[in-house]
Every structure is written in C-alpha cells, then in structure tokens.
C-alpha positions as CSV (number, residue, x, y, z in Angstrom):
1,M,123.6,-0.1,194.5
2,S,122.1,-3.4,193.1
3,I,122.7,-5.8,195.7
4,K,124.6,-8.1,193.6
5,D,127.4,-5.5,193.5
6,W,127.4,-5.4,197.7
7,P,130.4,-8.0,199.1
8,E,129.3,-11.1,199.2
9,D,129.6,-11.7,202.9
10,E,127.0,-8.4,203.4
11,R,124.8,-9.6,200.8
12,P,120.9,-11.5,202.3
13,R,120.4,-14.2,200.8
14,E,124.7,-15.3,201.5
15,R,124.3,-14.4,205.3
16,L,121.0,-16.7,205.2
17,L,122.7,-19.8,203.6
18,A,125.8,-19.4,205.9
19,S,124.3,-18.6,209.6
20,G,120.5,-19.2,209.3
21,G,119.1,-15.8,209.0
22,H,118.1,-14.8,212.6
23,D,120.3,-11.7,212.5
24,L,118.5,-10.6,208.8
25,S,116.3,-7.4,209.5
26,D,113.2,-7.7,208.7
27,A,113.6,-5.9,205.1
28,E,116.7,-8.4,204.7
29,L,114.6,-11.7,204.1
30,L,112.0,-9.7,202.3
31,A,114.6,-8.8,199.8
32,I,115.1,-12.5,199.4
33,L,111.9,-13.2,198.7
34,L,111.2,-10.4,196.2
35,R,114.4,-11.5,194.7
36,A,114.9,-8.0,192.4
37,G,114.0,-4.5,192.8
38,R,113.4,-2.6,190.4
39,R,115.4,0.2,187.9
40,G,116.7,2.7,190.5
41,E,115.6,0.7,193.8
42,S,117.2,-2.4,195.2
43,A,115.1,-5.1,196.8
44,I,116.2,-4.0,200.3
45,L,115.0,-0.6,199.1
46,L,111.8,-2.0,197.7
47,A,111.6,-4.7,201.0
48,R,111.9,-1.0,202.8
49,R,109.8,1.3,201.7
50,L,106.9,-1.9,201.4
51,I,107.5,-1.8,205.2
52,E,107.0,1.1,206.0
53,R,104.0,1.8,203.4
54,F,102.1,-1.2,205.3
55,G,103.7,-0.4,209.1
56,G,105.4,-4.0,209.2
57,L,105.2,-7.5,208.0
58,A,102.3,-7.9,209.2
59,G,100.1,-5.0,207.4
60,L,102.0,-6.0,204.4
61,M,100.9,-9.8,204.5
62,R,97.2,-8.7,205.7
63,S,97.1,-6.2,202.8
64,S,94.9,-7.5,199.7
65,V,96.2,-8.1,196.4
66,E,94.9,-5.0,194.6
67,L,96.9,-2.9,197.1
68,L,100.5,-5.1,196.7
69,L,99.7,-4.0,193.5
70,A,99.0,-0.7,193.2
71,E,102.9,-0.3,194.9
72,P,106.0,0.8,192.3
73,G,108.1,-2.3,192.0
74,I,105.1,-4.7,192.9
75,G,103.7,-6.7,189.6
76,Y,101.6,-9.7,189.7
77,A,104.9,-12.3,190.1
78,K,105.9,-10.8,193.3
79,A,102.4,-9.8,194.9
80,A,101.5,-13.8,194.2
81,Q,105.6,-14.8,196.2
82,L,104.0,-12.7,199.6
83,K,100.9,-14.4,199.3
84,A,102.6,-17.6,198.8
85,A,104.7,-16.9,201.7
86,L,101.7,-15.7,203.6
87,L,99.8,-19.4,202.9
88,I,103.3,-21.4,203.5
89,A,103.6,-20.3,207.3
90,E,100.4,-21.0,207.7
91,R,99.8,-24.6,206.8
92,A,103.7,-25.2,208.3
93,W,101.9,-24.1,211.5
94,Q,99.0,-26.0,211.3
95,T,101.0,-29.7,209.9
96,N,102.6,-28.9,213.4
97,C,99.8,-28.1,215.2
98,R,98.4,-31.6,214.1
99,E,101.1,-33.8,215.5
100,K,100.7,-32.5,218.8
101,P,98.6,-31.4,221.5
102,M,97.2,-27.9,220.7
103,F,96.8,-27.0,224.1
104,G,99.9,-28.0,225.6
105,C,101.5,-24.9,223.1
106,P,99.8,-21.6,223.8
107,E,102.4,-20.4,221.8
108,D,101.4,-22.5,218.9
109,V,97.8,-21.4,219.4
110,K,98.6,-17.6,219.1
111,R,100.8,-18.5,215.8
112,L,98.5,-20.8,214.3
113,F,95.4,-18.0,214.7
114,T,97.5,-15.0,213.7
115,L,98.9,-16.4,210.3
116,R,95.1,-17.7,209.5
117,L,93.6,-13.8,210.8
118,M,96.3,-11.5,210.6
119,A,96.0,-10.8,207.1
120,E,91.8,-10.5,207.1
121,P,90.8,-7.0,206.2
122,E,87.5,-7.7,207.9
123,E,86.8,-9.3,211.3
124,V,86.7,-12.9,211.4
125,F,85.6,-15.3,213.6
126,A,87.6,-18.6,213.9
127,T,87.3,-22.0,215.6
128,L,89.6,-24.6,216.3
129,F,88.2,-27.9,216.8
130,L,89.7,-30.2,219.2
131,D,89.6,-34.1,220.1
132,Q,90.0,-35.4,223.9
133,K,94.0,-35.5,223.6
134,H,93.5,-31.8,222.3
135,R,94.7,-32.6,218.8
136,M,93.6,-30.4,216.0
137,I,90.3,-31.7,214.0
138,A,89.8,-28.5,211.9
139,F,90.1,-24.9,211.5
140,K,86.9,-23.0,210.4
141,N,86.3,-19.1,209.9
142,L,82.6,-19.3,210.9
143,F,81.6,-15.6,210.9
144,R,83.1,-12.4,209.1
145,G,81.5,-9.0,209.9
146,S,81.1,-7.0,213.2
147,I,82.1,-9.6,215.6
148,H,79.5,-9.2,218.5
149,E,77.0,-11.0,220.2
150,A,74.2,-10.2,217.4
151,S,76.5,-11.8,214.6
152,V,78.1,-15.0,216.5
153,H,75.3,-17.4,215.9
154,P,76.1,-20.0,219.3
155,R,73.8,-23.0,217.9
156,V,75.6,-22.6,214.1
157,L,79.2,-23.2,216.7
158,V,77.6,-26.4,219.2
159,R,75.7,-27.7,215.8
160,E,79.5,-27.3,213.8
161,A,81.7,-28.7,217.1
162,L,79.1,-31.8,217.5
163,R,79.3,-32.6,213.5
164,L,82.8,-33.0,214.2
165,N,82.5,-34.5,217.0
166,A,84.8,-32.2,219.1
167,A,85.7,-32.4,222.8
168,A,87.3,-29.3,222.9
169,I,87.3,-25.8,221.3
170,I,89.2,-23.2,220.6
171,I,87.9,-20.1,219.6
172,G,89.5,-16.3,218.4
173,H,88.8,-13.2,216.2
174,N,90.4,-10.4,215.0
175,H,90.7,-6.7,215.2
176,P,92.1,-5.0,212.2
177,S,92.4,-1.6,213.8
178,G,95.6,-3.5,215.0
179,D,95.1,-3.2,218.5
180,P,95.0,-7.0,220.1
181,E,93.3,-6.2,223.5
182,P,90.3,-7.7,223.5
183,S,86.6,-5.2,224.4
184,V,84.3,-5.5,227.0
185,A,82.0,-7.0,224.2
186,D,85.1,-9.5,223.4
187,R,84.9,-10.8,227.3
188,R,81.0,-11.0,227.5
189,L,80.8,-12.9,224.5
190,T,83.2,-15.2,225.6
191,S,81.8,-15.9,229.1
192,E,78.3,-16.5,227.4
193,L,79.8,-19.0,225.0
194,G,81.3,-20.7,227.4
195,S,78.5,-20.9,229.4
196,L,76.5,-22.6,226.2
197,L,79.3,-24.8,225.7
198,R,79.7,-26.7,229.5
199,H,75.6,-27.6,228.6
200,M,76.8,-29.3,226.0
201,D,80.2,-31.3,227.4
202,I,82.0,-29.6,225.4
203,R,85.3,-27.2,226.6
204,L,86.3,-23.8,225.7
205,L,89.4,-23.6,226.3
206,D,90.9,-20.1,225.0
207,H,90.0,-17.4,223.3
208,V,92.7,-14.9,221.0
209,V,92.5,-12.3,219.7
210,V,94.6,-10.8,217.0
211,G,95.9,-7.5,216.3
212,G,98.7,-6.5,214.3
213,G,100.5,-9.2,214.1
214,T,100.4,-10.3,217.7
215,A,97.9,-11.7,220.0
216,V,95.8,-12.2,223.3
217,S,95.1,-15.3,225.4
218,F,92.4,-15.2,227.1
219,A,93.8,-18.5,228.9
220,E,96.8,-16.8,229.5
221,K,95.1,-14.0,231.5
222,G,92.9,-15.7,233.4
223,W,90.0,-14.9,231.7
224,L,88.2,-18.3,231.0
C-alpha cells in the first residue's frame, strides 16, 4: 500500500508537520526524504530496507554514491537527495558553532566531527582551528589513510595553525570500522601532539574519535 493511501494522521509527512516529527522513526524520516518508493515497495519499506542494508542512518550517509545507486529504487535523484541532506546538516552545525564558543559546547564539537567524518570510507584526520575565544576559524581534513604516528605529520598541523593564527585546536579522526573507542596508538599520538603544541603556545583542547555515527571525546574522559 502506498503511503498516500494511509490515514492522514498516520502519514510521516503529515505527522512531522503536525507535531514536529520528534516521534518519527528513522525509517519514517528517511521516507520523507526519499519522497517515493518504487513499484511494489513504498517509501517506508524502501527506507527500512536501506537502513537494514547499511546498518543504520550513519552507515547509509557514509556510503558512496556508487553503493547507493546499486540499491533497487535508488536513482541519481534519490542518491543526490541523501548526500545533500548530509551536507545541509553538516553546514548547519558549522554555522551554529561559528556563532558561539566551541569548547563551551562539547556535544556540538562531537556532532560537528561526526557529521564531517562519518561519511568517509577511509580514515581521515581533521583539525578544528579556534581563536582565543574558542570560536571556529576553520575546519580542515589534513591527512587521509591509516592514522598513526607515521602518517600524521605534526609540522603540517603546526604550520597550518600558525598560518591561521589559531590559539587552540581540536583534532579528530574516524574509525571506518564503526567502533569509536580510541586505540592505544590514538592516545599516544594525542599525547605527543599535545606536548609539541604546548611548546608552540597552542592549546590542544580535545581529540574526538568518530565511529558508527557516535563519537568519543578525550576531554570528557579526562585523557588530556
């Protein structure tokens, strides 16, 4: 049965408009974004299949366009809609964080890194550069590939911080495996970078590790 044949008070779009949508499931929200399903499969059924196929919304958003297009019912228009939704959310958080001190809202920091990194198919090391009031100057992906001491070049990081006149930074990277728990190597790298940055009078405020749509903050765990 098509969604348009449902009772009006059960349709996801109408429920979102009537109550704000906070009670909608992930599949219902995704169905609104998809707008329509395909012959024999409503938008809700398509949304449920995609969520199951990719292991949740984070996995779906992290998937490549090629993988999306390989799914029955997903063409170029729907693939573009999904990617656009991620970019809109990402830019909204960036704008929000520019308007207030970043270190005063650790949840915003974790959300920003999650939005920026959860869709990456490989490990990416990113840096958030902050001014003296901890407002965002820039967010940059600096390194790609396996993130360990050999692939993260501290001089590149320091040079960029000095070029941007950053007073503090927050670093972060993703675990494509989906497990956000920091490794021993992650903790060792953080300690070494923090020591180097202190000599340059630049504060390392946090290290955020993203995995599976969630994030772990070193600062919240007291590891800095």
